[in-house]
C-alpha positions in Angstrom: -7.6 11.5 -1.8 -4.8 9.8 -0.4 -1.3 9.6 -1.8 1.1 6.7 -1.6 4.3 6.8 -2.2 5.9 3.3 -2.7 9.8 3.0 -2.5 11.3 0.1 -3.4 14.4 0.3 -2.5 13.3 0.0 0.8 10.4 -2.8 0.0 11.5 -5.9 1.1 8.7 -7.8 0.0 6.3 -8.9 2.4 3.1 -7.7 0.4 1.7 -7.2 4.2 0.7 -4.3 2.5 -1.5 -6.1 -0.3 -3.0 -8.2 2.8 -3.9 -5.4 5.0 -5.6 -3.0 2.1 -8.1 -6.4 1.8 -8.6 -6.7 4.7 -10.3 -3.3 4.7 -11.7 -3.9 1.1 -13.3 -7.5 2.5 -13.0 -8.3 6.1 -14.6 -11.7 6.0 -10.7 -12.4 3.7 -7.6 -11.9 2.5 -7.1 -11.6 -1.2 -4.7 -9.4 -2.6 -6.2 -9.3 -6.2 -8.6 -7.4 -4.1 -6.3 -5.3 -2.9 -5.9 -1.0 -3.5 -2.2 -0.8 -3.0 -0.1 -3.4 -5.2 3.7 -3.5 -4.0 4.8 -3.6 -8.3 3.6 -1.4 -10.8 6.9 -0.8 -12.8 10.1 -0.5 -13.7 11.2 2.6 -11.4 12.0 2.5 -7.6 9.6 4.9 -6.6 5.4 5.0 -6.9 2.8 6.9 -6.8 -0.5 5.0 -5.6 -3.4 7.3 -5.4 -6.0 5.8 -2.8 -8.1 6.5 -0.6 -9.9 3.5 0.7 -8.8 4.1 4.0 -9.3 8.5 4.1 -5.7 9.7 5.5 -5.3 6.7 8.0 -3.8 4.5 5.2 -3.8 0.8 6.9 -0.8 -0.2 4.7 1.6 2.3 6.1 1.1 1.1 9.7 2.0 -2.7 8.6 5.5 -1.8 6.2 8.0 -3.6 8.0 10.9 -1.5 5.8 9.1 1.9 5.8 8.8 2.3 2.2 5.7 2.9 2.3 5.4 7.4 3.1 1.7 9.2 3.0 2.0 12.8 0.3 -0.6 15.6 0.2 -1.8 16.0 -3.2 
């Protein structure tokens, strides 16, 4: 299972990660509510999210404009 780390200090709040993820889940409509990732989870600066929607090639990492997302080995 892929684990994604979000550095919220780098996050530019564009929410492209949520948009791209929602398109992976449902290619016919953009719906960030159906995304497997969310840009804000708690008050900590770093979050680790378990997600296996894209396998070892998360599309949200490619879409991130500010390099705030990183794939970490589990």
